[in-house]
PDB file of N, CA, C and O in Angstrom:
ATOM      1  N   MET A   1      87.084  95.811 106.105  1.00  0.00           N
ATOM      2  CA  MET A   1      88.040  95.337 105.115  1.00  0.00           C
ATOM      3  C   MET A   1      88.957  94.328 105.799  1.00  0.00           C
ATOM      4  O   MET A   1      89.477  94.589 106.884  1.00  0.00           O
ATOM      5  N   SER A   2      89.149  93.198 105.174  1.00  0.00           N
ATOM      6  CA  SER A   2      90.006  92.154 105.747  1.00  0.00           C
ATOM      7  C   SER A   2      91.484  92.526 105.596  1.00  0.00           C
ATOM      8  O   SER A   2      91.839  93.404 104.811  1.00  0.00           O
ATOM      9  N   ASP A   3      92.330  91.846 106.358  1.00  0.00           N
ATOM     10  CA  ASP A   3      93.779  92.063 106.239  1.00  0.00           C
ATOM     11  C   ASP A   3      94.244  91.782 104.807  1.00  0.00           C
ATOM     12  O   ASP A   3      95.064  92.515 104.255  1.00  0.00           O
ATOM     13  N   ARG A   4      93.711  90.717 104.220  1.00  0.00           N
ATOM     14  CA  ARG A   4      94.063  90.353 102.836  1.00  0.00           C
ATOM     15  C   ARG A   4      93.697  91.480 101.886  1.00  0.00           C
ATOM     16  O   ARG A   4      94.496  91.866 101.034  1.00  0.00           O
ATOM     17  N   ASP A   5      92.481  92.009 102.033  1.00  0.00           N
ATOM     18  CA  ASP A   5      92.034  93.101 101.161  1.00  0.00           C
ATOM     19  C   ASP A   5      92.904  94.349 101.329  1.00  0.00           C
ATOM     20  O   ASP A   5      93.221  95.031 100.354  1.00  0.00           O
ATOM     21  N   LEU A   6      93.280  94.632 102.557  1.00  0.00           N
ATOM     22  CA  LEU A   6      94.137  95.792 102.822  1.00  0.00           C
ATOM     23  C   LEU A   6      95.505  95.614 102.170  1.00  0.00           C
ATOM     24  O   LEU A   6      96.036  96.556 101.583  1.00  0.00           O
ATOM     25  N   LEU A   7      96.079  94.419 102.267  1.00  0.00           N
ATOM     26  CA  LEU A   7      97.372  94.157 101.625  1.00  0.00           C
ATOM     27  C   LEU A   7      97.262  94.308 100.111  1.00  0.00           C
ATOM     28  O   LEU A   7      98.128  94.910  99.476  1.00  0.00           O
ATOM     29  N   ILE A   8      96.201  93.761  99.541  1.00  0.00           N
ATOM     30  CA  ILE A   8      96.009  93.877  98.087  1.00  0.00           C
ATOM     31  C   ILE A   8      95.863  95.345  97.700  1.00  0.00           C
ATOM     32  O   ILE A   8      96.433  95.780  96.699  1.00  0.00           O
ATOM     33  N   GLU A   9      95.113  96.105  98.474  1.00  0.00           N
ATOM     34  CA  GLU A   9      94.937  97.531  98.193  1.00  0.00           C
ATOM     35  C   GLU A   9      96.277  98.260  98.222  1.00  0.00           C
ATOM     36  O   GLU A   9      96.524  99.126  97.383  1.00  0.00           O
ATOM     37  N   ARG A  10      97.129  97.929  99.160  1.00  0.00           N
ATOM     38  CA  ARG A  10      98.454  98.564  99.237  1.00  0.00           C
ATOM     39  C   ARG A  10      99.316  98.209  98.025  1.00  0.00           C
ATOM     40  O   ARG A  10     100.055  99.049  97.511  1.00  0.00           O
ATOM     41  N   VAL A  11      99.214  96.966  97.579  1.00  0.00           N
ATOM     42  CA  VAL A  11      99.991  96.518  96.423  1.00  0.00           C
ATOM     43  C   VAL A  11      99.477  97.177  95.141  1.00  0.00           C
ATOM     44  O   VAL A  11     100.264  97.557  94.273  1.00  0.00           O
ATOM     45  N   VAL A  12      98.165  97.308  95.029  1.00  0.00           N
ATOM     46  CA  VAL A  12      97.544  97.853  93.819  1.00  0.00           C
ATOM     47  C   VAL A  12      97.832  99.349  93.670  1.00  0.00           C
ATOM     48  O   VAL A  12      97.903  99.857  92.551  1.00  0.00           O
ATOM     49  N   SER A  13      97.994 100.036  94.762  1.00  0.00           N
ATOM     50  CA  SER A  13      98.258 101.476  94.723  1.00  0.00           C
ATOM     51  C   SER A  13      99.465 101.784  93.845  1.00  0.00           C
ATOM     52  O   SER A  13     100.435 101.027  93.811  1.00  0.00           O
ATOM     53  N   ALA A  14      99.392 102.888  93.149  1.00  0.00           N
ATOM     54  CA  ALA A  14     100.517 103.296  92.307  1.00  0.00           C
ATOM     55  C   ALA A  14     101.646 103.909  93.136  1.00  0.00           C
ATOM     56  O   ALA A  14     102.759 104.072  92.636  1.00  0.00           O
ATOM     57  N   HIS A  15     101.373 104.248  94.387  1.00  0.00           N
ATOM     58  CA  HIS A  15     102.394 104.855  95.247  1.00  0.00           C
ATOM     59  C   HIS A  15     103.469 103.837  95.598  1.00  0.00           C
ATOM     60  O   HIS A  15     103.166 102.701  95.963  1.00  0.00           O
ATOM     61  N   ARG A  16     104.700 104.243  95.489  1.00  0.00           N
ATOM     62  CA  ARG A  16     105.831 103.415  95.909  1.00  0.00           C
ATOM     63  C   ARG A  16     106.801 104.291  96.696  1.00  0.00           C
ATOM     64  O   ARG A  16     107.069 105.433  96.322  1.00  0.00           O
ATOM     65  N   SER A  17     107.314 103.747  97.773  1.00  0.00           N
ATOM     66  CA  SER A  17     108.330 104.446  98.560  1.00  0.00           C
ATOM     67  C   SER A  17     109.637 104.453  97.783  1.00  0.00           C
ATOM     68  O   SER A  17     109.858 103.644  96.882  1.00  0.00           O
ATOM     69  N   ARG A  18     110.492 105.389  98.160  1.00  0.00           N
ATOM     70  CA  ARG A  18     111.805 105.499  97.503  1.00  0.00           C
ATOM     71  C   ARG A  18     112.906 105.609  98.543  1.00  0.00           C
ATOM     72  O   ARG A  18     112.688 106.042  99.674  1.00  0.00           O
ATOM     73  N   THR A  19     114.080 105.208  98.126  1.00  0.00           N
ATOM     74  CA  THR A  19     115.246 105.380  98.993  1.00  0.00           C
ATOM     75  C   THR A  19     115.690 106.834  98.904  1.00  0.00           C
ATOM     76  O   THR A  19     115.177 107.603  98.092  1.00  0.00           O
ATOM     77  N   ALA A  20     116.643 107.200  99.743  1.00  0.00           N
ATOM     78  CA  ALA A  20     117.167 108.571  99.721  1.00  0.00           C
ATOM     79  C   ALA A  20     117.773 108.913  98.357  1.00  0.00           C
ATOM     80  O   ALA A  20     117.774 110.076  97.951  1.00  0.00           O
ATOM     81  N   SER A  21     118.283 107.911  97.657  1.00  0.00           N
ATOM     82  CA  SER A  21     118.876 108.153  96.338  1.00  0.00           C
ATOM     83  C   SER A  21     117.836 108.156  95.216  1.00  0.00           C
ATOM     84  O   SER A  21     118.166 108.416  94.058  1.00  0.00           O
ATOM     85  N   GLY A  22     116.562 107.863  95.569  1.00  0.00           N
ATOM     86  CA  GLY A  22     115.504 107.906  94.568  1.00  0.00           C
ATOM     87  C   GLY A  22     115.100 106.568  93.979  1.00  0.00           C
ATOM     88  O   GLY A  22     114.200 106.506  93.141  1.00  0.00           O
ATOM     89  N   ARG A  23     115.756 105.492  94.407  1.00  0.00           N
ATOM     90  CA  ARG A  23     115.389 104.176  93.887  1.00  0.00           C
ATOM     91  C   ARG A  23     114.004 103.796  94.381  1.00  0.00           C
ATOM     92  O   ARG A  23     113.712 103.916  95.571  1.00  0.00           O
ATOM     93  N   VAL A  24     113.150 103.337  93.471  1.00  0.00           N
ATOM     94  CA  VAL A  24     111.789 102.945  93.812  1.00  0.00           C
ATOM     95  C   VAL A  24     111.813 101.569  94.469  1.00  0.00           C
ATOM     96  O   VAL A  24     112.460 100.642  93.981  1.00  0.00           O
ATOM     97  N   LEU A  25     111.104 101.456  95.575  1.00  0.00           N
ATOM     98  CA  LEU A  25     111.049 100.193  96.314  1.00  0.00           C
ATOM     99  C   LEU A  25     109.759  99.446  95.990  1.00  0.00           C
ATOM    100  O   LEU A  25     108.722 100.072  95.772  1.00  0.00           O
ATOM    101  N   PRO A  26     109.811  98.131  95.957  1.00  0.00           N
ATOM    102  CA  PRO A  26     108.579  97.369  95.738  1.00  0.00           C
ATOM    103  C   PRO A  26     107.645  97.541  96.930  1.00  0.00           C
ATOM    104  O   PRO A  26     108.090  97.856  98.034  1.00  0.00           O
ATOM    105  N   ALA A  27     106.360  97.334  96.705  1.00  0.00           N
ATOM    106  CA  ALA A  27     105.385  97.426  97.791  1.00  0.00           C
ATOM    107  C   ALA A  27     105.708  96.364  98.841  1.00  0.00           C
ATOM    108  O   ALA A  27     105.780  95.176  98.526  1.00  0.00           O
ATOM    109  N   ALA A  28     105.898  96.785 100.070  1.00  0.00           N
ATOM    110  CA  ALA A  28     106.245  95.860 101.146  1.00  0.00           C
ATOM    111  C   ALA A  28     105.151  94.818 101.357  1.00  0.00           C
ATOM    112  O   ALA A  28     105.439  93.688 101.751  1.00  0.00           O
ATOM    113  N   ALA A  29     103.909  95.189 101.101  1.00  0.00           N
ATOM    114  CA  ALA A  29     102.790  94.273 101.302  1.00  0.00           C
ATOM    115  C   ALA A  29     102.869  93.066 100.374  1.00  0.00           C
ATOM    116  O   ALA A  29     102.282  92.024 100.665  1.00  0.00           O
ATOM    117  N   TRP A  30     103.581  93.195  99.271  1.00  0.00           N
ATOM    118  CA  TRP A  30     103.698  92.096  98.299  1.00  0.00           C
ATOM    119  C   TRP A  30     104.220  90.820  98.966  1.00  0.00           C
ATOM    120  O   TRP A  30     103.726  89.723  98.703  1.00  0.00           O
ATOM    121  N   ARG A  31     105.217  90.980  99.827  1.00  0.00           N
ATOM    122  CA  ARG A  31     105.825  89.822 100.492  1.00  0.00           C
ATOM    123  C   ARG A  31     104.866  89.136 101.469  1.00  0.00           C
ATOM    124  O   ARG A  31     105.025  87.956 101.782  1.00  0.00           O
ATOM    125  N   ASP A  32     103.874  89.885 101.945  1.00  0.00           N
ATOM    126  CA  ASP A  32     102.935  89.335 102.912  1.00  0.00           C
ATOM    127  C   ASP A  32     101.748  88.618 102.270  1.00  0.00           C
ATOM    128  O   ASP A  32     100.938  88.008 102.968  1.00  0.00           O
ATOM    129  N   LEU A  33     101.646  88.689 100.957  1.00  0.00           N
ATOM    130  CA  LEU A  33     100.537  88.043 100.252  1.00  0.00           C
ATOM    131  C   LEU A  33     100.883  86.605  99.864  1.00  0.00           C
ATOM    132  O   LEU A  33     102.027  86.296  99.530  1.00  0.00           O
ATOM    133  N   ALA A  34      99.890  85.749  99.914  1.00  0.00           N
ATOM    134  CA  ALA A  34     100.038  84.382  99.415  1.00  0.00           C
ATOM    135  C   ALA A  34     100.142  84.442  97.894  1.00  0.00           C
ATOM    136  O   ALA A  34      99.673  85.412  97.298  1.00  0.00           O
ATOM    137  N   PRO A  35     100.735  83.447  97.247  1.00  0.00           N
ATOM    138  CA  PRO A  35     100.875  83.468  95.789  1.00  0.00           C
ATOM    139  C   PRO A  35      99.562  83.741  95.037  1.00  0.00           C
ATOM    140  O   PRO A  35      99.556  84.512  94.077  1.00  0.00           O
ATOM    141  N   ALA A  36      98.470  83.130  95.453  1.00  0.00           N
ATOM    142  CA  ALA A  36      97.182  83.369  94.773  1.00  0.00           C
ATOM    143  C   ALA A  36      96.726  84.810  94.966  1.00  0.00           C
ATOM    144  O   ALA A  36      96.123  85.399  94.069  1.00  0.00           O
ATOM    145  N   ASP A  37      97.012  85.376  96.133  1.00  0.00           N
ATOM    146  CA  ASP A  37      96.639  86.767  96.393  1.00  0.00           C
ATOM    147  C   ASP A  37      97.517  87.739  95.604  1.00  0.00           C
ATOM    148  O   ASP A  37      97.065  88.820  95.224  1.00  0.00           O
ATOM    149  N   ARG A  38      98.760  87.357  95.362  1.00  0.00           N
ATOM    150  CA  ARG A  38      99.630  88.183  94.520  1.00  0.00           C
ATOM    151  C   ARG A  38      99.080  88.258  93.103  1.00  0.00           C
ATOM    152  O   ARG A  38      99.092  89.312  92.467  1.00  0.00           O
ATOM    153  N   GLU A  39      98.595  87.115  92.623  1.00  0.00           N
ATOM    154  CA  GLU A  39      98.001  87.086  91.288  1.00  0.00           C
ATOM    155  C   GLU A  39      96.747  87.959  91.244  1.00  0.00           C
ATOM    156  O   GLU A  39      96.533  88.695  90.281  1.00  0.00           O
ATOM    157  N   ALA A  40      95.926  87.877  92.284  1.00  0.00           N
ATOM    158  CA  ALA A  40      94.717  88.708  92.355  1.00  0.00           C
ATOM    159  C   ALA A  40      95.094  90.192  92.391  1.00  0.00           C
ATOM    160  O   ALA A  40      94.435  91.016  91.757  1.00  0.00           O
ATOM    161  N   ALA A  41      96.141  90.526  93.123  1.00  0.00           N
ATOM    162  CA  ALA A  41      96.593  91.920  93.204  1.00  0.00           C
ATOM    163  C   ALA A  41      97.094  92.412  91.850  1.00  0.00           C
ATOM    164  O   ALA A  41      96.808  93.542  91.455  1.00  0.00           O
ATOM    165  N   ALA A  42      97.830  91.581  91.149  1.00  0.00           N
ATOM    166  CA  ALA A  42      98.334  91.959  89.823  1.00  0.00           C
ATOM    167  C   ALA A  42      97.180  92.197  88.853  1.00  0.00           C
ATOM    168  O   ALA A  42      97.209  93.144  88.066  1.00  0.00           O
ATOM    169  N   GLU A  43      96.171  91.344  88.912  1.00  0.00           N
ATOM    170  CA  GLU A  43      95.012  91.517  88.042  1.00  0.00           C
ATOM    171  C   GLU A  43      94.257  92.798  88.391  1.00  0.00           C
ATOM    172  O   GLU A  43      93.818  93.525  87.500  1.00  0.00           O
ATOM    173  N   GLU A  44      94.107  93.072  89.681  1.00  0.00           N
ATOM    174  CA  GLU A  44      93.416  94.289  90.118  1.00  0.00           C
ATOM    175  C   GLU A  44      94.217  95.529  89.729  1.00  0.00           C
ATOM    176  O   GLU A  44      93.635  96.542  89.342  1.00  0.00           O
ATOM    177  N   ALA A  45      95.528  95.462  89.828  1.00  0.00           N
ATOM    178  CA  ALA A  45      96.366  96.596  89.422  1.00  0.00           C
ATOM    179  C   ALA A  45      96.193  96.889  87.938  1.00  0.00           C
ATOM    180  O   ALA A  45      96.148  98.051  87.533  1.00  0.00           O
ATOM    181  N   GLU A  46      96.098  95.854  87.136  1.00  0.00           N
ATOM    182  CA  GLU A  46      95.891  96.045  85.698  1.00  0.00           C
ATOM    183  C   GLU A  46      94.554  96.735  85.436  1.00  0.00           C
ATOM    184  O   GLU A  46      94.468  97.637  84.602  1.00  0.00           O
ATOM    185  N   VAL A  47      93.527  96.314  86.142  1.00  0.00           N
ATOM    186  CA  VAL A  47      92.214  96.958  85.998  1.00  0.00           C
ATOM    187  C   VAL A  47      92.300  98.427  86.410  1.00  0.00           C
ATOM    188  O   VAL A  47      91.784  99.301  85.714  1.00  0.00           O
ATOM    189  N   GLN A  48      92.944  98.693  87.531  1.00  0.00           N
ATOM    190  CA  GLN A  48      93.073 100.070  88.014  1.00  0.00           C
ATOM    191  C   GLN A  48      93.825 100.957  87.023  1.00  0.00           C
ATOM    192  O   GLN A  48      93.400 102.078  86.746  1.00  0.00           O
ATOM    193  N   ARG A  49      94.940 100.459  86.490  1.00  0.00           N
ATOM    194  CA  ARG A  49      95.708 101.259  85.544  1.00  0.00           C
ATOM    195  C   ARG A  49      94.895 101.545  84.275  1.00  0.00           C
ATOM    196  O   ARG A  49      94.994 102.633  83.707  1.00  0.00           O
ATOM    197  N   ARG A  50      94.091 100.568  83.830  1.00  0.00           N
ATOM    198  CA  ARG A  50      93.243 100.793  82.648  1.00  0.00           C
ATOM    199  C   ARG A  50      92.181 101.850  82.933  1.00  0.00           C
ATOM    200  O   ARG A  50      91.896 102.691  82.081  1.00  0.00           O
ATOM    201  N   LEU A  51      91.600 101.808  84.123  1.00  0.00           N
ATOM    202  CA  LEU A  51      90.607 102.816  84.496  1.00  0.00           C
ATOM    203  C   LEU A  51      91.246 104.206  84.557  1.00  0.00           C
ATOM    204  O   LEU A  51      90.677 105.180  84.066  1.00  0.00           O
ATOM    205  N   GLU A  52      92.421 104.287  85.159  1.00  0.00           N
ATOM    206  CA  GLU A  52      93.129 105.570  85.228  1.00  0.00           C
ATOM    207  C   GLU A  52      93.397 106.107  83.833  1.00  0.00           C
ATOM    208  O   GLU A  52      93.177 107.289  83.568  1.00  0.00           O
ATOM    209  N   ALA A  53      93.865 105.256  82.949  1.00  0.00           N
ATOM    210  CA  ALA A  53      94.170 105.677  81.578  1.00  0.00           C
ATOM    211  C   ALA A  53      92.903 106.115  80.851  1.00  0.00           C
ATOM    212  O   ALA A  53      92.931 107.065  80.068  1.00  0.00           O
ATOM    213  N   ALA A  54      91.797 105.428  81.108  1.00  0.00           N
ATOM    214  CA  ALA A  54      90.536 105.785  80.452  1.00  0.00           C
ATOM    215  C   ALA A  54      90.044 107.157  80.911  1.00  0.00           C
ATOM    216  O   ALA A  54      89.377 107.861  80.152  1.00  0.00           O
ATOM    217  N   LEU A  55      90.361 107.534  82.125  1.00  0.00           N
ATOM    218  CA  LEU A  55      89.929 108.825  82.663  1.00  0.00           C
ATOM    219  C   LEU A  55      90.893 109.964  82.346  1.00  0.00           C
ATOM    220  O   LEU A  55      90.541 111.134  82.496  1.00  0.00           O
ATOM    221  N   ASP A  56      92.079 109.637  81.917  1.00  0.00           N
ATOM    222  CA  ASP A  56      93.110 110.637  81.630  1.00  0.00           C
ATOM    223  C   ASP A  56      92.952 111.154  80.207  1.00  0.00           C
ATOM    224  O   ASP A  56      92.769 110.367  79.278  1.00  0.00           O
ATOM    225  N   ARG A  57      93.021 112.460  80.028  1.00  0.00           N
ATOM    226  CA  ARG A  57      92.827 113.032  78.679  1.00  0.00           C
ATOM    227  C   ARG A  57      93.900 112.585  77.691  1.00  0.00           C
ATOM    228  O   ARG A  57      93.673 112.596  76.482  1.00  0.00           O
ATOM    229  N   GLU A  58      95.060 112.194  78.196  1.00  0.00           N
ATOM    230  CA  GLU A  58      96.117 111.696  77.314  1.00  0.00           C
ATOM    231  C   GLU A  58      96.174 110.168  77.278  1.00  0.00           C
ATOM    232  O   GLU A  58      97.005 109.589  76.579  1.00  0.00           O
ATOM    233  N   GLY A  59      95.296 109.528  78.027  1.00  0.00           N
ATOM    234  CA  GLY A  59      95.249 108.077  78.041  1.00  0.00           C
ATOM    235  C   GLY A  59      96.368 107.426  78.834  1.00  0.00           C
ATOM    236  O   GLY A  59      96.751 106.290  78.556  1.00  0.00           O
ATOM    237  N   LEU A  60      96.899 108.147  79.831  1.00  0.00           N
ATOM    238  CA  LEU A  60      98.026 107.643  80.612  1.00  0.00           C
ATOM    239  C   LEU A  60      97.592 107.261  82.017  1.00  0.00           C
ATOM    240  O   LEU A  60      96.771 107.946  82.627  1.00  0.00           O
ATOM    241  N   SER A  61      98.133 106.182  82.523  1.00  0.00           N
ATOM    242  CA  SER A  61      97.867 105.779  83.903  1.00  0.00           C
ATOM    243  C   SER A  61      98.809 106.535  84.840  1.00  0.00           C
ATOM    244  O   SER A  61      99.757 107.183  84.396  1.00  0.00           O
ATOM    245  N   SER A  62      98.534 106.442  86.140  1.00  0.00           N
ATOM    246  CA  SER A  62      99.411 107.098  87.115  1.00  0.00           C
ATOM    247  C   SER A  62     100.815 106.502  87.076  1.00  0.00           C
ATOM    248  O   SER A  62     101.797 107.206  87.313  1.00  0.00           O
ATOM    249  N   THR A  63     100.909 105.219  86.782  1.00  0.00           N
ATOM    250  CA  THR A  63     102.216 104.574  86.686  1.00  0.00           C
ATOM    251  C   THR A  63     103.011 105.143  85.513  1.00  0.00           C
ATOM    252  O   THR A  63     104.195 105.455  85.648  1.00  0.00           O
ATOM    253  N   VAL A  64     102.362 105.274  84.380  1.00  0.00           N
ATOM    254  CA  VAL A  64     103.036 105.836  83.205  1.00  0.00           C
ATOM    255  C   VAL A  64     103.447 107.277  83.488  1.00  0.00           C
ATOM    256  O   VAL A  64     104.555 107.683  83.136  1.00  0.00           O
ATOM    257  N   ARG A  65     102.584 108.037  84.107  1.00  0.00           N
ATOM    258  CA  ARG A  65     102.927 109.431  84.435  1.00  0.00           C
ATOM    259  C   ARG A  65     104.141 109.492  85.375  1.00  0.00           C
ATOM    260  O   ARG A  65     105.026 110.330  85.197  1.00  0.00           O
ATOM    261  N   ALA A  66     104.177 108.613  86.361  1.00  0.00           N
ATOM    262  CA  ALA A  66     105.307 108.598  87.298  1.00  0.00           C
ATOM    263  C   ALA A  66     106.607 108.261  86.577  1.00  0.00           C
ATOM    264  O   ALA A  66     107.641 108.871  86.848  1.00  0.00           O
ATOM    265  N   VAL A  67     106.563 107.306  85.670  1.00  0.00           N
ATOM    266  CA  VAL A  67     107.758 106.938  84.905  1.00  0.00           C
ATOM    267  C   VAL A  67     108.199 108.106  84.020  1.00  0.00           C
ATOM    268  O   VAL A  67     109.385 108.430  83.960  1.00  0.00           O
ATOM    269  N   LEU A  68     107.254 108.728  83.343  1.00  0.00           N
ATOM    270  CA  LEU A  68     107.600 109.869  82.491  1.00  0.00           C
ATOM    271  C   LEU A  68     108.175 111.019  83.298  1.00  0.00           C
ATOM    272  O   LEU A  68     109.115 111.678  82.854  1.00  0.00           O
ATOM    273  N   ASP A  69     107.623 111.270  84.481  1.00  0.00           N
ATOM    274  CA  ASP A  69     108.154 112.327  85.339  1.00  0.00           C
ATOM    275  C   ASP A  69     109.599 112.047  85.729  1.00  0.00           C
ATOM    276  O   ASP A  69     110.427 112.956  85.782  1.00  0.00           O
ATOM    277  N   ARG A  70     109.893 110.779  86.000  1.00  0.00           N
ATOM    278  CA  ARG A  70     111.275 110.424  86.371  1.00  0.00           C
ATOM    279  C   ARG A  70     112.218 110.592  85.182  1.00  0.00           C
ATOM    280  O   ARG A  70     113.354 111.037  85.343  1.00  0.00           O
ATOM    281  N   ILE A  71     111.749 110.238  84.004  1.00  0.00           N
ATOM    282  CA  ILE A  71     112.582 110.366  82.803  1.00  0.00           C
ATOM    283  C   ILE A  71     112.824 111.830  82.481  1.00  0.00           C
ATOM    284  O   ILE A  71     113.947 112.231  82.173  1.00  0.00           O
ATOM    285  N   ARG A  72     111.782 112.613  82.552  1.00  0.00           N
ATOM    286  CA  ARG A  72     111.875 114.038  82.188  1.00  0.00           C
ATOM    287  C   ARG A  72     112.607 114.862  83.231  1.00  0.00           C
ATOM    288  O   ARG A  72     113.226 115.873  82.900  1.00  0.00           O
ATOM    289  N   GLY A  73     112.543 114.443  84.482  1.00  0.00           N
ATOM    290  CA  GLY A  73     113.217 115.176  85.544  1.00  0.00           C
ATOM    291  C   GLY A  73     112.412 116.384  85.979  1.00  0.00           C
ATOM    292  O   GLY A  73     111.316 116.623  85.470  1.00  0.00           O
ATOM    293  N   PRO A  74     112.955 117.152  86.927  1.00  0.00           N
ATOM    294  CA  PRO A  74     112.243 118.327  87.427  1.00  0.00           C
ATOM    295  C   PRO A  74     112.047 119.389  86.345  1.00  0.00           C
ATOM    296  O   PRO A  74     112.859 119.544  85.434  1.00  0.00           O
ATOM    297  N   ASP A  75     110.948 120.104  86.483  1.00  0.00           N
ATOM    298  CA  ASP A  75     110.659 121.173  85.486  1.00  0.00           C
ATOM    299  C   ASP A  75     111.601 122.323  85.577  1.00  0.00           C
ATOM    300  O   ASP A  75     111.482 123.281  84.814  1.00  0.00           O
TER     301      ASP A  75
END
């Protein structure tokens, strides 16, 4: 896997680091990508989220689930 591919994979991942206060941080790899590679990463992320939603019984992607979990708070 090339360095470019690895950076895109990190950007496409739904995982995001957070600060101690819980603020979600952007993927650090985003800054290391060239503008054309950022566009490719955004397109790949859209494909990934659609696949996740298609596999989910409620039709939700991991990103949507993470947002809902934050809104709903701890169980």
